[in-house]
One Martini backbone bead per residue (centre of mass of N, CA, C, O) as a GRO file, in nm:
protein
  318
    1UNK     BB    1   0.481   9.929  -0.072
    2UNK     BB    2   0.424   9.755   0.218
    3UNK     BB    3   0.712   9.659   0.290
    4UNK     BB    4   0.840   9.947   0.365
    5UNK     BB    5   0.635   9.950   0.634
    6UNK     BB    6   0.779   9.734   0.771
    7UNK     BB    7   0.942   9.615   1.079
    8UNK     BB    8   0.960   9.315   0.983
    9UNK     BB    9   1.024   9.040   0.805
   10UNK     BB   10   0.770   8.876   0.861
   11UNK     BB   11   0.577   9.107   0.793
   12UNK     BB   12   0.678   9.138   0.495
   13UNK     BB   13   0.592   8.849   0.395
   14UNK     BB   14   0.298   8.854   0.473
   15UNK     BB   15   0.222   9.113   0.323
   16UNK     BB   16   0.306   9.028   0.043
   17UNK     BB   17   0.131   8.774   0.023
   18UNK     BB   18  -0.158   8.890   0.079
   19UNK     BB   19  -0.131   9.104  -0.174
   20UNK     BB   20  -0.011   8.908  -0.415
   21UNK     BB   21  -0.187   8.650  -0.490
   22UNK     BB   22  -0.436   8.813  -0.623
   23UNK     BB   23  -0.210   8.938  -0.859
   24UNK     BB   24   0.022   8.737  -0.959
   25UNK     BB   25   0.316   8.802  -0.807
   26UNK     BB   26   0.520   8.545  -0.755
   27UNK     BB   27   0.820   8.642  -0.778
   28UNK     BB   28   0.810   8.827  -0.538
   29UNK     BB   29   0.720   8.647  -0.320
   30UNK     BB   30   0.954   8.442  -0.346
   31UNK     BB   31   1.175   8.628  -0.287
   32UNK     BB   32   1.101   8.717  -0.008
   33UNK     BB   33   1.090   8.439   0.122
   34UNK     BB   34   1.406   8.357   0.054
   35UNK     BB   35   1.566   8.613   0.125
   36UNK     BB   36   1.498   8.745   0.401
   37UNK     BB   37   1.552   8.500   0.604
   38UNK     BB   38   1.875   8.455   0.477
   39UNK     BB   39   1.929   8.781   0.538
   40UNK     BB   40   2.140   8.995   0.672
   41UNK     BB   41   2.250   9.269   0.787
   42UNK     BB   42   2.489   9.457   0.798
   43UNK     BB   43   2.677   9.580   1.049
   44UNK     BB   44   2.668   9.884   0.973
   45UNK     BB   45   2.358   9.902   0.950
   46UNK     BB   46   2.298   9.798   1.246
   47UNK     BB   47   2.472  10.060   1.365
   48UNK     BB   48   2.415  10.319   1.158
   49UNK     BB   49   2.641  10.284   0.949
   50UNK     BB   50   2.701  10.443   0.647
   51UNK     BB   51   2.818  10.430   0.347
   52UNK     BB   52   3.050  10.634   0.177
   53UNK     BB   53   3.264  10.856   0.098
   54UNK     BB   54   3.585  10.893   0.087
   55UNK     BB   55   3.796  11.104   0.278
   56UNK     BB   56   4.075  11.009   0.098
   57UNK     BB   57   4.045  11.043  -0.221
   58UNK     BB   58   4.303  11.243  -0.286
   59UNK     BB   59   4.559  11.078  -0.237
   60UNK     BB   60   4.623  10.956  -0.513
   61UNK     BB   61   4.648  11.214  -0.665
   62UNK     BB   62   4.884  11.335  -0.486
   63UNK     BB   63   5.078  11.114  -0.549
   64UNK     BB   64   5.091  11.160  -0.856
   65UNK     BB   65   5.176  11.458  -0.842
   66UNK     BB   66   5.440  11.416  -0.681
   67UNK     BB   67   5.590  11.213  -0.864
   68UNK     BB   68   5.585  11.405  -1.127
   69UNK     BB   69   5.594  11.723  -1.052
   70UNK     BB   70   5.783  11.734  -0.774
   71UNK     BB   71   5.998  11.501  -0.893
   72UNK     BB   72   6.021  11.380  -1.176
   73UNK     BB   73   6.058  11.632  -1.364
   74UNK     BB   74   6.304  11.772  -1.222
   75UNK     BB   75   6.494  11.536  -1.253
   76UNK     BB   76   6.483  11.519  -1.555
   77UNK     BB   77   6.564  11.824  -1.642
   78UNK     BB   78   6.826  11.864  -1.431
   79UNK     BB   79   6.968  11.557  -1.480
   80UNK     BB   80   6.900  11.348  -1.709
   81UNK     BB   81   6.893  11.517  -1.976
   82UNK     BB   82   7.190  11.656  -1.971
   83UNK     BB   83   7.325  11.332  -1.941
   84UNK     BB   84   7.136  11.196  -2.207
   85UNK     BB   85   7.144  11.300  -2.514
   86UNK     BB   86   7.182  11.021  -2.675
   87UNK     BB   87   6.856  10.992  -2.612
   88UNK     BB   88   6.682  11.175  -2.789
   89UNK     BB   89   6.452  10.988  -2.894
   90UNK     BB   90   6.340  10.925  -2.607
   91UNK     BB   91   6.279  11.215  -2.534
   92UNK     BB   92   6.072  11.264  -2.754
   93UNK     BB   93   5.884  11.035  -2.669
   94UNK     BB   94   5.830  11.119  -2.370
   95UNK     BB   95   5.707  11.385  -2.425
   96UNK     BB   96   5.474  11.280  -2.595
   97UNK     BB   97   5.348  11.101  -2.371
   98UNK     BB   98   5.288  11.331  -2.167
   99UNK     BB   99   5.066  11.465  -2.339
  100UNK     BB  100   4.882  11.218  -2.354
  101UNK     BB  101   4.845  11.172  -2.051
  102UNK     BB  102   4.714  11.457  -1.968
  103UNK     BB  103   4.493  11.460  -2.182
  104UNK     BB  104   4.358  11.192  -2.072
  105UNK     BB  105   4.320  11.290  -1.782
  106UNK     BB  106   4.142  11.528  -1.839
  107UNK     BB  107   3.914  11.357  -1.979
  108UNK     BB  108   3.858  11.171  -1.732
  109UNK     BB  109   3.764  11.418  -1.545
  110UNK     BB  110   3.541  11.564  -1.755
  111UNK     BB  111   3.425  11.299  -1.864
  112UNK     BB  112   3.164  11.126  -1.819
  113UNK     BB  113   3.088  10.779  -1.787
  114UNK     BB  114   2.768  10.747  -1.780
  115UNK     BB  115   2.510  10.865  -1.660
  116UNK     BB  116   2.215  10.799  -1.521
  117UNK     BB  117   1.925  10.923  -1.513
  118UNK     BB  118   1.733  11.091  -1.299
  119UNK     BB  119   1.417  11.082  -1.217
  120UNK     BB  120   1.252  10.851  -1.354
  121UNK     BB  121   0.933  10.804  -1.462
  122UNK     BB  122   0.952  10.487  -1.475
  123UNK     BB  123   0.994  10.448  -1.171
  124UNK     BB  124   0.721  10.558  -1.072
  125UNK     BB  125   0.553  10.357  -1.248
  126UNK     BB  126   0.670  10.097  -1.116
  127UNK     BB  127   0.605  10.162  -0.818
  128UNK     BB  128   0.302  10.161  -0.873
  129UNK     BB  129   0.270   9.885  -1.078
  130UNK     BB  130   0.413   9.638  -0.949
  131UNK     BB  131   0.144   9.488  -0.832
  132UNK     BB  132   0.000   9.444  -1.148
  133UNK     BB  133   0.154   9.240  -1.282
  134UNK     BB  134   0.173   8.974  -1.522
  135UNK     BB  135   0.272   8.674  -1.566
  136UNK     BB  136   0.374   8.439  -1.798
  137UNK     BB  137   0.396   8.240  -1.542
  138UNK     BB  138   0.178   8.024  -1.387
  139UNK     BB  139   0.184   7.881  -1.082
  140UNK     BB  140   0.381   7.657  -1.012
  141UNK     BB  141   0.702   7.568  -0.925
  142UNK     BB  142   0.985   7.448  -1.020
  143UNK     BB  143   1.272   7.315  -0.923
  144UNK     BB  144   1.444   7.511  -1.141
  145UNK     BB  145   1.357   7.777  -1.044
  146UNK     BB  146   1.460   8.109  -1.068
  147UNK     BB  147   1.525   8.337  -0.834
  148UNK     BB  148   1.469   8.693  -0.857
  149UNK     BB  149   1.528   9.022  -0.824
  150UNK     BB  150   1.289   9.249  -0.914
  151UNK     BB  151   1.478   9.516  -0.801
  152UNK     BB  152   1.780   9.511  -0.921
  153UNK     BB  153   1.698   9.757  -1.150
  154UNK     BB  154   1.653   9.947  -0.899
  155UNK     BB  155   1.718  10.283  -0.797
  156UNK     BB  156   1.658  10.459  -0.500
  157UNK     BB  157   1.855  10.697  -0.517
  158UNK     BB  158   1.801  10.776  -0.837
  159UNK     BB  159   1.525  10.701  -0.938
  160UNK     BB  160   1.585  10.434  -1.139
  161UNK     BB  161   1.646  10.238  -1.427
  162UNK     BB  162   1.878  10.016  -1.467
  163UNK     BB  163   2.071   9.928  -1.692
  164UNK     BB  164   2.246   9.704  -1.823
  165UNK     BB  165   2.569   9.711  -1.668
  166UNK     BB  166   2.490   9.877  -1.441
  167UNK     BB  167   2.601  10.102  -1.151
  168UNK     BB  168   2.621  10.201  -0.821
  169UNK     BB  169   2.805  10.467  -0.691
  170UNK     BB  170   2.895  10.556  -0.367
  171UNK     BB  171   3.091  10.795  -0.435
  172UNK     BB  172   2.924  10.949  -0.668
  173UNK     BB  173   2.607  10.883  -0.650
  174UNK     BB  174   2.580  10.711  -0.924
  175UNK     BB  175   2.483  10.583  -1.217
  176UNK     BB  176   2.669  10.353  -1.446
  177UNK     BB  177   2.745  10.295  -1.750
  178UNK     BB  178   2.934  10.041  -1.769
  179UNK     BB  179   3.062   9.965  -1.506
  180UNK     BB  180   3.391   9.922  -1.375
  181UNK     BB  181   3.529  10.157  -1.186
  182UNK     BB  182   3.672  10.330  -0.918
  183UNK     BB  183   3.900  10.589  -0.952
  184UNK     BB  184   4.131  10.769  -0.748
  185UNK     BB  185   4.315  10.915  -0.965
  186UNK     BB  186   4.048  11.058  -1.118
  187UNK     BB  187   3.788  11.076  -0.931
  188UNK     BB  188   3.624  10.848  -1.089
  189UNK     BB  189   3.457  10.678  -1.311
  190UNK     BB  190   3.464  10.385  -1.518
  191UNK     BB  191   3.303  10.401  -1.830
  192UNK     BB  192   3.181  10.417  -2.137
  193UNK     BB  193   3.283  10.729  -2.207
  194UNK     BB  194   3.596  10.702  -2.050
  195UNK     BB  195   3.763  10.432  -2.126
  196UNK     BB  196   3.953  10.529  -2.340
  197UNK     BB  197   4.112  10.738  -2.171
  198UNK     BB  198   4.199  10.543  -1.947
  199UNK     BB  199   4.370  10.352  -2.134
  200UNK     BB  200   4.554  10.576  -2.226
  201UNK     BB  201   4.668  10.660  -1.947
  202UNK     BB  202   4.785  10.385  -1.863
  203UNK     BB  203   4.963  10.347  -2.109
  204UNK     BB  204   5.136  10.604  -2.070
  205UNK     BB  205   5.256  10.513  -1.800
  206UNK     BB  206   5.376  10.254  -1.890
  207UNK     BB  207   5.578  10.382  -2.101
  208UNK     BB  208   5.721  10.571  -1.909
  209UNK     BB  209   5.852  10.357  -1.720
  210UNK     BB  210   6.002  10.192  -1.952
  211UNK     BB  211   6.182  10.413  -2.045
  212UNK     BB  212   6.315  10.490  -1.779
  213UNK     BB  213   6.440  10.199  -1.734
  214UNK     BB  214   6.613  10.195  -1.986
  215UNK     BB  215   6.786  10.436  -1.921
  216UNK     BB  216   6.892  10.337  -1.649
  217UNK     BB  217   7.043  10.080  -1.767
  218UNK     BB  218   7.243  10.241  -1.955
  219UNK     BB  219   7.278  10.478  -1.707
  220UNK     BB  220   7.387  10.386  -1.410
  221UNK     BB  221   7.593  10.615  -1.350
  222UNK     BB  222   7.360  10.825  -1.255
  223UNK     BB  223   7.299  10.635  -1.017
  224UNK     BB  224   7.299  10.860  -0.741
  225UNK     BB  225   7.177  10.864  -0.454
  226UNK     BB  226   6.876  10.880  -0.294
  227UNK     BB  227   6.694  11.009  -0.519
  228UNK     BB  228   6.752  10.798  -0.739
  229UNK     BB  229   6.661  10.546  -0.577
  230UNK     BB  230   6.369  10.643  -0.540
  231UNK     BB  231   6.312  10.657  -0.846
  232UNK     BB  232   6.363  10.354  -0.915
  233UNK     BB  233   6.151  10.242  -0.732
  234UNK     BB  234   5.905  10.402  -0.851
  235UNK     BB  235   5.927  10.276  -1.127
  236UNK     BB  236   5.883   9.982  -1.052
  237UNK     BB  237   5.609  10.023  -0.915
  238UNK     BB  238   5.466  10.161  -1.161
  239UNK     BB  239   5.517   9.927  -1.357
  240UNK     BB  240   5.353   9.714  -1.207
  241UNK     BB  241   5.076   9.854  -1.199
  242UNK     BB  242   5.040   9.925  -1.509
  243UNK     BB  243   5.065   9.634  -1.609
  244UNK     BB  244   4.803   9.536  -1.473
  245UNK     BB  245   4.611   9.732  -1.597
  246UNK     BB  246   4.664   9.668  -1.891
  247UNK     BB  247   4.590   9.366  -1.868
  248UNK     BB  248   4.297   9.414  -1.759
  249UNK     BB  249   4.192   9.584  -1.992
  250UNK     BB  250   4.256   9.408  -2.234
  251UNK     BB  251   4.087   9.166  -2.129
  252UNK     BB  252   3.814   9.317  -2.123
  253UNK     BB  253   3.802   9.390  -2.422
  254UNK     BB  254   3.825   9.096  -2.533
  255UNK     BB  255   3.551   9.001  -2.362
  256UNK     BB  256   3.334   9.223  -2.293
  257UNK     BB  257   3.427   9.328  -1.998
  258UNK     BB  258   3.418   9.426  -1.679
  259UNK     BB  259   3.540   9.437  -1.370
  260UNK     BB  260   3.270   9.400  -1.224
  261UNK     BB  261   3.187   9.147  -1.377
  262UNK     BB  262   3.431   8.971  -1.327
  263UNK     BB  263   3.390   8.971  -1.007
  264UNK     BB  264   3.039   8.991  -0.999
  265UNK     BB  265   2.885   8.761  -1.180
  266UNK     BB  266   2.697   8.623  -0.952
  267UNK     BB  267   2.490   8.872  -0.939
  268UNK     BB  268   2.420   8.800  -1.250
  269UNK     BB  269   2.203   8.616  -1.435
  270UNK     BB  270   2.327   8.664  -1.737
  271UNK     BB  271   2.600   8.492  -1.635
  272UNK     BB  272   2.414   8.237  -1.601
  273UNK     BB  273   2.358   7.927  -1.614
  274UNK     BB  274   2.147   7.671  -1.527
  275UNK     BB  275   2.428   7.555  -1.363
  276UNK     BB  276   2.594   7.819  -1.255
  277UNK     BB  277   2.762   7.907  -1.490
  278UNK     BB  278   2.969   8.081  -1.686
  279UNK     BB  279   2.851   8.340  -1.907
  280UNK     BB  280   2.878   8.545  -2.220
  281UNK     BB  281   2.650   8.752  -2.387
  282UNK     BB  282   2.880   8.971  -2.516
  283UNK     BB  283   3.039   8.772  -2.695
  284UNK     BB  284   3.185   8.855  -3.043
  285UNK     BB  285   3.473   8.853  -3.036
  286UNK     BB  286   3.766   9.003  -3.022
  287UNK     BB  287   3.728   9.222  -3.250
  288UNK     BB  288   3.439   9.313  -3.165
  289UNK     BB  289   3.513   9.393  -2.878
  290UNK     BB  290   3.722   9.608  -2.935
  291UNK     BB  291   3.537   9.794  -3.105
  292UNK     BB  292   3.342   9.844  -2.877
  293UNK     BB  293   3.541   9.977  -2.677
  294UNK     BB  294   3.609  10.207  -2.918
  295UNK     BB  295   3.342  10.288  -3.063
  296UNK     BB  296   3.328  10.107  -3.365
  297UNK     BB  297   3.085   9.960  -3.231
  298UNK     BB  298   2.799   9.854  -3.137
  299UNK     BB  299   2.660   9.762  -2.869
  300UNK     BB  300   2.595   9.488  -2.678
  301UNK     BB  301   2.284   9.378  -2.602
  302UNK     BB  302   2.061   9.262  -2.392
  303UNK     BB  303   1.825   9.060  -2.402
  304UNK     BB  304   1.498   9.076  -2.321
  305UNK     BB  305   1.477   8.784  -2.206
  306UNK     BB  306   1.721   8.856  -1.978
  307UNK     BB  307   1.555   9.051  -1.842
  308UNK     BB  308   1.379   9.216  -1.653
  309UNK     BB  309   1.042   9.284  -1.605
  310UNK     BB  310   1.120   9.612  -1.555
  311UNK     BB  311   1.334   9.599  -1.817
  312UNK     BB  312   1.258   9.741  -2.164
  313UNK     BB  313   1.445   9.953  -2.242
  314UNK     BB  314   1.629  10.156  -2.433
  315UNK     BB  315   1.952  10.233  -2.482
  316UNK     BB  316   2.154  10.530  -2.431
  317UNK     BB  317   2.482  10.617  -2.553
  318UNK     BB  318   2.507  10.932  -2.632
   0.00000   0.00000   0.00000
């Protein structure tokens, strides 16, 4: 496309308009005319500094490792367990929860979240033929015509056509199917394929914290010394964080939304009604939404009528 060779925004608009009007790709022209003059590049891009993977991405994992393996477990085995055997049933429950926690953590780290294949031949075909497609509606635009970015579903980093609900992660440097968020504790993204393991992981952490607080409440006489006070503070902080995560994940599952969609819904036209209010095209009732979250029902796909003119392929979830 000639736009990518232009040096200035004005030149890009003029070039796109001159080559496009004869081929009737009015949506592309309209988007360039309205978007480019009103948007400036971010400061980091203007200074030549490009965002990339975080340098201290392992800090969160090291914090988790220190809290549990180097501090929490030794304190539990050598001090709490020998002095609270009357809670044998809670100890058995806690040990079982730890097995589930680490197995789910391992699965979160090893099962990829649903990476969209790169170097898609369809991407090359679209980039070659993008100036040749004919719109279903020709002629002048009405006053309520919504101008959408015709390239919003193309990822030029992965060279692929992003399926609906997917997003490119700048840390993993890959597009993720049903992108939820990038989690520093598991050092990967949460997406369609590993969200069950992530929800199991945070639920196990939530239960671990509250079992520990329950035992501390009934055996407060064991809480003595700076090490135990640090442990109690850590339990409260972890319980607060995991409670928020469990509430957030449960809410997302019940509404059939990802965290990314909940926060950035204004960036996606399929979440907007004609009067720019929020609508959820994926909501099928709480029960069906939860079944979809746990892969017990096929995912609700965005209707082809609401997709970009460049994205009409069927999504492979397997």
